[in-house]
C-alpha positions in Angstrom: -52.7 0.5 -14.3 -50.6 3.4 -15.2 -48.9 3.7 -18.6 -45.0 3.5 -18.2 -42.9 5.0 -21.0 -39.0 4.4 -21.3 -37.3 7.3 -22.6 -33.5 8.0 -22.8 -32.3 8.7 -19.2 -35.7 8.7 -17.7 -39.1 6.8 -17.5 -42.5 8.2 -17.4 -45.3 7.0 -15.4 -48.7 8.4 -15.2 -47.9 10.9 -12.4 -44.2 12.1 -13.1 -41.0 12.0 -15.0 -38.2 10.4 -13.1 -34.7 11.0 -14.3 -32.2 8.2 -14.0 -29.0 10.2 -13.0 -25.7 8.0 -12.7 -26.2 8.1 -8.9 -29.4 6.2 -9.3 -28.3 3.8 -11.8 -26.7 1.0 -9.9 -23.8 -0.8 -11.5 -23.7 -4.4 -11.6 -20.9 -5.7 -9.0 -17.9 -7.6 -10.6 -17.8 -11.2 -10.9 -14.7 -13.7 -9.9 -13.9 -16.4 -12.3 -11.2 -19.0 -11.1 -8.3 -19.1 -13.6 -5.6 -21.0 -11.6 -4.3 -22.3 -8.4 -0.8 -23.0 -7.2 0.3 -26.5 -5.9 0.3 -27.0 -2.0 4.0 -26.6 -1.3 3.3 -23.1 0.2 3.1 -23.2 4.2 0.2 -21.4 5.8 0.3 -18.5 3.2 -1.1 -15.3 5.0 -0.4 -12.5 2.4 0.4 -12.0 -1.3 2.0 -8.9 -2.7 2.5 -7.9 -6.5 6.1 -6.3 -7.2 4.7 -4.2 -10.1 6.7 -6.2 -12.6 5.9 -10.1 -12.9 6.3 -11.4 -9.5 4.0 -12.2 -6.6 5.6 -12.4 -3.2 4.3 -14.8 -0.6 4.6 -14.7 3.2 4.3 -18.1 4.5 3.7 -18.5 8.4 4.7 -22.2 8.4 3.6 -22.8 12.0 1.5 -20.9 14.6 0.8 -17.3 13.8 2.6 -15.9 16.8 5.2 -18.3 17.3 8.9 -17.3 17.3 10.1 -20.5 15.8 12.3 -19.3 12.8 10.1 -21.3 10.3 8.7 -18.5 8.5 9.6 -17.6 4.7 9.0 -15.6 1.7 8.2 -17.4 -1.7 8.1 -15.9 -5.3 5.3 -16.9 -7.3 4.8 -16.1 -11.0 1.5 -14.3 -12.6 0.3 -17.7 -13.9 0.4 -19.5 -10.6 3.9 -21.2 -10.9 6.1 -21.2 -7.7 9.6 -20.0 -8.9 11.4 -19.7 -5.8 9.7 -21.6 -2.6 12.1 -20.2 0.0 13.6 -17.0 -1.5 14.2 -15.7 1.8 13.9 -17.6 5.2 14.5 -17.4 8.9 11.4 -15.2 9.7 9.1 -16.3 12.4 5.4 -15.9 11.3 5.5 -13.3 8.4 2.1 -11.7 7.4 1.6 -8.5 5.8 3.9 -7.0 2.9 4.6 -3.7 1.4 7.2 -2.5 -1.2 9.0 0.5 -2.0 11.7 0.9 -4.8 14.0 -2.1 -3.7 12.7 -2.6 -0.1 10.2 -5.2 1.0 8.8 -4.5 4.2 7.4 -7.5 6.2 5.8 -7.9 9.6 7.0 -10.7 11.7 5.2 -11.0 15.0 6.9 -8.4 17.3 9.0 -6.8 14.6 8.8 -5.1 11.2 11.5 -6.5 8.7 13.1 -4.5 5.8 14.3 -7.2 3.0 16.6 -6.0 0.1 14.6 -7.3 -3.0 17.9 -7.8 -5.0 19.4 -10.5 -2.5 16.6 -11.4 0.0 18.6 -10.4 2.9 17.2 -8.6 5.8 18.8 -5.3 6.4 17.0 -3.7 9.2 14.2 -4.3 11.7 12.2 -2.3 14.0 10.4 -3.8 17.4 6.8 -3.1 18.5 6.5 -0.8 21.5 5.4 -2.7 24.6 4.4 -6.4 25.2 2.0 -8.6 23.5 2.4 -7.2 19.8 1.0 -9.0 16.9 2.1 -6.8 13.8 -0.2 -7.7 11.1 -0.6 -5.8 7.9 1.6 -3.1 6.0 1.0 -0.6 3.5 3.5 1.8 1.9 2.3 5.3 0.6 3.8 6.7 -2.7 6.3 8.9 -0.6 7.7 5.6 1.1 6.0 5.9 4.3 5.3 2.6 5.9 2.0 2.0 8.0 1.7 -1.0 10.1 -1.2 -2.6 12.0 -0.9 -4.4 15.5 -4.2 -6.3 15.8 -3.9 -7.4 19.3 -2.3 -4.1 20.9 -4.8 -1.8 19.0 -1.9 0.3 17.3 -1.2 1.7 14.1 2.7 2.3 13.6 4.2 4.7 11.0 7.9 4.6 9.5 8.6 7.9 8.1 11.9 9.2 7.2 13.7 6.8 9.4 11.4 7.4 12.3 9.2 4.6 13.8 6.6 5.7 16.0 2.8 4.9 17.1 0.5 6.7 14.8 -2.6 5.8 16.5 -3.7 3.6 19.5 -6.7 2.6 21.3 -9.6 0.4 21.7 -11.6 2.8 19.1 -9.4 1.0 16.5 -11.2 -2.4 17.2 -8.3 -4.7 16.2 -7.0 -3.2 13.1 -5.8 -5.9 10.5 -5.8 -4.5 7.0 -4.4 -1.0 6.1 -4.1 0.6 2.8 -2.5 3.9 2.2 -4.6 6.2 -0.1 -3.3 9.5 -1.3 -1.4 11.7 1.2 -4.1 12.0 4.0 -5.9 8.9 4.1 -5.4 5.4 5.4 -8.0 2.6 4.9 -8.4 0.3 8.0 -10.1 -3.2 8.3 -11.3 -3.3 11.7 -11.6 -7.0 12.6 -13.6 -6.7 15.8 -16.5 -5.0 14.1 -16.0 -6.4 10.6 -15.8 -2.9 9.1 -13.8 -1.2 6.3 -13.0 2.3 7.7 -11.1 5.6 6.7 -8.5 7.3 9.1 -7.8 11.0 8.4 -4.3 11.0 9.0 -4.2 14.8 10.0 -7.0 14.4 12.7 -6.9 10.6 13.3 -10.6 10.7 12.9 -12.0 7.2 11.5 -15.3 7.2 9.4 -17.0 3.6 8.6 -17.4 3.1 5.0 -19.0 -0.4 5.1 -19.5 -3.1 7.9 -20.9 -6.5 8.3 -17.6 -8.2 6.9 -16.5 -10.3 10.0 -12.8 -10.8 10.1 -11.6 -8.1 7.6 -8.2 -8.8 6.3 -6.9 -7.5 3.1 -7.9 -4.3 1.5 -6.9 -3.8 -2.2 -7.9 -1.0 -4.5 -10.0 -1.9 -7.6 -9.9 1.9 -8.8 -12.4 4.9 -8.9 -12.7 4.5 -5.1 -13.7 1.0 -5.0 -12.1 -1.8 -3.2 -11.8 -5.6 -2.7 -11.9 -6.7 1.2 -11.3 -10.1 2.4 -12.9 -11.8 5.4 -10.4 -14.3 6.8 -13.1 -17.0 7.2 -13.5 -17.3 3.5 -15.4 -14.5 1.9 -14.5 -11.6 -0.6 -16.5 -8.3 -0.8 -16.5 -5.4 -3.1 -17.2 -2.2 -1.5 -18.1 0.7 -3.8 -17.0 4.4 -3.1 -20.5 5.0 -2.1 -20.1 2.3 0.7 -22.3 -0.4 -1.3 -21.2 -3.7 -0.2 -21.5 -6.9 -2.5 -20.2 -10.4 -1.6 -18.3 -12.0 -4.7 -17.2 -15.1 -3.0 -17.8 -17.4 -0.2 -15.8 -20.6 0.5 -16.5 -21.0 4.3 -18.4 -24.3 3.5 -15.1 -25.8 2.2 -13.2 -24.3 5.1 -11.0 -22.6 2.6 -9.9 -19.1 4.2 -9.3 -15.8 2.3 -6.5 -14.0 3.9 -4.5 -10.9 2.8 -5.4 -10.7 -1.1 -3.8 -8.8 -3.8 -5.2 -7.2 -6.8 -3.1 -7.1 -10.1 -4.8 -4.3 -12.0 -3.2 -5.0 -15.3 -4.3 -8.6 -15.5 -7.5 -8.0 -13.5 -6.3 -10.6 -11.3 -7.3 -11.1 -7.7 -5.0 -13.4 -5.7 -6.3 -15.0 -2.5 -3.9 -16.8 0.0 -5.9 -19.8 1.5 -3.9 -19.9 4.7 -4.4 -23.6 5.9 -4.9 -25.0 2.4 -1.2 -23.9 1.6 -1.9 -22.4 -1.8 -2.8 -19.4 -3.8 -6.1 -19.1 -5.9 -6.5 -16.7 -8.5 -9.6 -15.1 -10.0 -10.3 -12.9 -13.1 -12.5 -10.0 -12.3 -15.0 -9.6 -14.9 
């Protein structure tokens, strides 16, 4: 048997000295600890968004995901899980992804993107999808106010920049994009539901690169920081994806038939908030 001696930053075997560099030391994945859940007065909550202060916006479908029934609404929930205003704004159809920039809340609503004034909850403007069969899904807003929107059925990604609404990318290679997240000036994270992958899109070349796969119905994408992300699988799983593409499953509620839709991460509270869709509530976990 070889003698093994542990040294600072390395270990020695009878044959060699192997350095333990930072890249060779694998950090433990975070752990999720449940801290609260709302009551069940929400109605098919699909996404949740932190406003940067003390409020969580919740998009409620309240019906079929593609129905033009006018039943959809947005709720306001506190960071400790209390529903402060169940129907803060209503009259939507089946709202899903949301993004915020200054006093404007952007929400997808089946075939259109709706801009809502956060001061009064009133819709100010809408932009319609191009072509038939649209299913606008997620929204992300870059630091400069550029809005990106995914169309999961039509394999499109839209961009709203300086008032111009256009198709940024389209084609089967997008593989049913759902979650989107703007990163810096030139990168968009895309969750391709058809192949269960988290990918990056170079906004200059439109080139897609896979970061991690095997996540089934990829839904929400939120940053943890330092190039790491939390990614939800609508079926009921949460994954942590490291900057190097290492994937770790943190939560699995599939056996209880609890979905994990478009999640949010409140960094200042280390709080990951999960909309449960058919269970009509939010569940919040502390990230440890």
